[in-house]
N, C-alpha and C positions, 0 to 999 in steps of 0.2 A: 504494500500500500504506500502511496505517496500523496502529496498535497496536490490539489487542483487550484489554479489561480484564475479568477474571473474578474473582468473589468466591467464596470457599470457604464454602458453607453448612454442610457437615458433612464430616468426614474421620475414618474409623475408625482403629484402631491400625495402626501399621506402614505407613501411607500416606505416601509420601515421593517426593522428586525423585531420579531416577537417570539416569545416562548410561551409556555403554558400559563404564565402570569406570576405576579408578585404577591403571594397570599400571606395572610397573617399579620399585615402591617397597617391595615386601615385604622386600627385603634390609635396609631401614631400619626394619622393624617396622610398616609401614603396610599395612593390608588393602586388597585391590583393590576390594571392594564391588561396585557395579554391580547389574544386575537379577538377581533370583532366577531368573527364566525368561528366559534370553538369547534364545532362539528367538522367543518371542512379542514381546519388546521390539523386536527387530530387525525383525520382520515389520510391526509397527505403523508404524515409521519408513519403511521401504523402500516399503511400499505407498502411503504418502502422498507419496513423492518426497523425503523427507528423507535426510540422511546417516544411515547405520545406527546411529551412536552418539550421535545428537542427544539432548539432555536431554528427558525425558518424565516422566510420573507413574506410579509403581508403586502399584497398588491392591490391598489385602488384602481378605479376606472381610468386613472391616468396612465397606467401601464408600466412595463419594465422591459428594458433591452439589455442583455448581458452578452459579453464576448468571452469565450474560453481561451485564455492565453496559454495555459499549459495544463497537462494532466487530463485525466478522464474520470468522470463522476456520473453516477446515475442520479436522476432527480424525479420528483413527483410533483404534479400540479393538481390541486383540488380546490373547489369553491367557485361558484358562479359558472355561467356558460361562457367562459373566456376562450379566446383563440390562442393556441400555442403554435408559434412559428419556429420550428427547430430544424436546422440543417436543410433549409430550403423546402421543408415540407410542413403543411399546415394541418393541424388536428384540433379537436376540441380539448378542453381541460378535462380533469379527471383521468389522468394518464401518467404512465411511468415510462421514461426513456433514458438514454445515456448521452451525455454531452462530452465531446472530445475537443482537444486543442484545435483552434482555428474555426470552430463552429460558433454560430450565433443562436441565442435563445431569446425570442421576443414573446411576451405575454401581454395581450391586449384585450379590452372588453369585447364580448360577443353579444349574443342575443338576449342574455339575461344575467342578472346578478351584479353586485357592486364590489365584491371582495373575492380575491383568489389567493392561494397560498402555494409557495414554492419551498419544497424540502429537498435536502441533499443527503446522499448516502455517504455520510462522513460527519465531521464536526465543523460546523460553521463557526469560525473563530471570530469572536465578537466581544466587545466590552460588556461588563455586567454592572448592575447597580443594586445594592442590597440583595445580592444573591440571585438576581434574575436578569436575563438579556432583554426582557420586554421593554419596549420603548414607550415612555410617557411623553406624548407628542408635545405638550405644552412646555415642558422643561427640557426635553431632549435627552433626559437621563435614560440609561439602558443601552441597548445595542445601537440605537440612533436611526435617524432618517437616512435613506440612501440618496446619493446625488451623483451626477455624471462625473466620470473621471475616477471615482472611488474603486479600489480593488478589494475583492473578497477572497479569503483563503478558506478552502475546505480541507481541514486536516484529516489525514487517514482516509482520503477519498477512495471509494470502492465502486465497482460495477456490480449490479444485481440483475443479471440477465434473467434470472428465474422469477423476477417480479415485473418485468416489462409488459406493457399492454394497458388495457383500460382498467380503471378503478370504477366499480359500480357506484353510481350516484343515487343515493336514496331519495325517495320522494320528499322526505322531511327536510332535505337540504335546499329545496327550491324555495323561491320567495313565496310568502303566504299573505294573501290579501285580508285574512281575518286572523287576529291573534287573540288569545284568551287572557283575561286579566282578573285579578282580585281587586275589588273596590277598596279604596283607602290606601294608607291608614288614616288620612285626614279628610275623608269625604264629608265630615261634619262642617267643613268650611264652605261647602257648596250647596246651593239651593236645589230643590227638586228639579227645576227646569234645567239647571246646568248638568245635573246627573243624567237626566233623560237625554240631553243633547250629546253628552259624551257617549252614552250607550248606543244611540241610534243615528248620530250625526255622520255626515259624509266627510271623511278625513283623507288627506293626501300628504305624502312625504314632500318636503321642500328641499331646496338646495342649500338651506341654512343648516349645515351639519358639519360635524367633525367627529373625532373619536370620543369626545365627551358626551355628545348627544345630538339629537335631531329635533328641530322645531317642526310642528305639524301645522298644516293649513286646514282650517275647519271651523266649527262653531267656537264662539268666544265663551269660555266657561270660567268667568272671573270669580274669584273667591268672594264671599260675602263677609262684611265686617272687617275689623282691623287685623292685619297679619302680625299677631303678637305671639305666635308660637315660637318656642325656643328652637335653636338649631339642634338637629338630631341626625343620627346616622342615615345614610342613603345607600340603596342597593342598585345594582344594574337592573334596568327595567322599570325603575320608578317613573311614573308619568307626573312630572312636576308642573305646577301652574303658577306663574308669577302674577303680579298685580294686574298686568295687561290682559289676562285671561287666555294667553296663548299656551297651549300644552307642549311640553318638551319631554321626549323619552330619553332618559339618561343611559349611556352606553359604557364601553370598556374603560375609558379614562375619566369616568365621572368623579366629581369631588366626593370626599368622604362624609361631609356633613352639609346640611343646608337648612334654611329657615322658611322656605316656601312650602305650601301644602302640596301633598301628593294625592291626586284624585284617584289613582289606581296604580297597580303594579303589574307589568306584563309578566306572564309565567316565564321562568327561566328557560324552560324547554321550548318556548316559541321564539326566543330572541334571535337565535342564529338565522332562522328563516326571515325574521323581521328585518335584520340589517342587510339582507340581500335585495330588499326593495330598492328601487331607484327613485330619484326626485320625480315628483308628480304622479307616482304610482298610488293608487287608492289603498286604503287600509281601514278596516273596521275593528272595533273592540267588542269582544263577547265576554261579559262578566260570568265568572263561575265562583262557586263557594270555596272557602279555604280548604274544606275537606276534598272537594273535587280536584283542586289544584294539587294537593299532595298525591292523590291517586294518579292523576295524569303525569306528574313528574316521575313517579316510580315506574309507570308503564313505559314512558319514553326512555328512561335510563336503562331498563332491561332490553329494549329493542336496540339501543345504540351499542350496548355491550355485545350483543349477538352479532351486530353488523361489524364492529371492529374486530371481533374474533375471526369472522369470515374473511375479511380483506387482509388480515395479518398473515394468512397462509400463503407461502410462495406458490406461484403458478407452475414452477418447474422450468428446466431448461428447454430449449427448442426440441431437442431429441426426446426428452421426456413427454412433452406435449404431443409430439407426433405419435409416440408409442401409445398414448391414451386414445388416439383416434383410430377408427376402423378404416385403414387405408388399403385393405386388400379385397374388400367386397367388390364383386362384379368383374374380377380379373378374368380375361379370356385368353385363349391360345393365340399368340401373336402370329403364328404361322398360318392359321386357318384363313 
């Protein structure tokens, strides 16, 4: 094994290095960060044979272009319906292939999705902060944002021919126009008309977004009375409403505390599909009880565990794959 050296020819906005996240530090005011779409990030690593939380590259709709300067390394792309242009061949995302010296790898947005993930068969050498390579975009701490001219080193780069090919894309990884929420924890700040508008209103994603959150276009659901609640912990998926009545869904880099009321909280198992929506895409909120939310979360976790276990299995070498196929059926006498 040897290192592979890659050069960044182009990196769009919000393209950064992420790992599984910086957990256990929110009590000290440190956001967890990590990938916007955790399902797709994990799928790219697991399908390639990496640890699920190994550092990789999060790619926004701005896209990414890399040039392999030296070495050979297998890679996986998962998340969104992005287009992968590799060695002058185009294919969809959710794929594993091998990059060699002199080849270009370009990943650009395709027909659906907002985020895609690039994992390497090796160790992406990157700075860490408080034990994690995840980039907190506002501060830049962690592995950092990618920029043109930057070089990346993949230590102990390997090829994994037995894993090349398509990665199955589960239905739950696609954008979802309806997400489930639990009302609250501060629905008491909102009148019945605002609650009804939130439940049945026509909402759309906007282009006012970053890794901290996304503002929604839709009904005004202004809180009633003075906003005198003390600051309290915030979780990913909180639907926070400021005094102007505009709802914002908080995401990977969300602040750890806040004093604005939360009208609802998106179920964590729906958030990965939510972030794959694009600006101006419609979205509706369907309230469920806390008990239903727990049941749905457990069911989703079991299904994902089964999915990850399935894609973690190597496909086999080309010879092994050919041996599994029935290639001799229908053979006839060539002399006849």
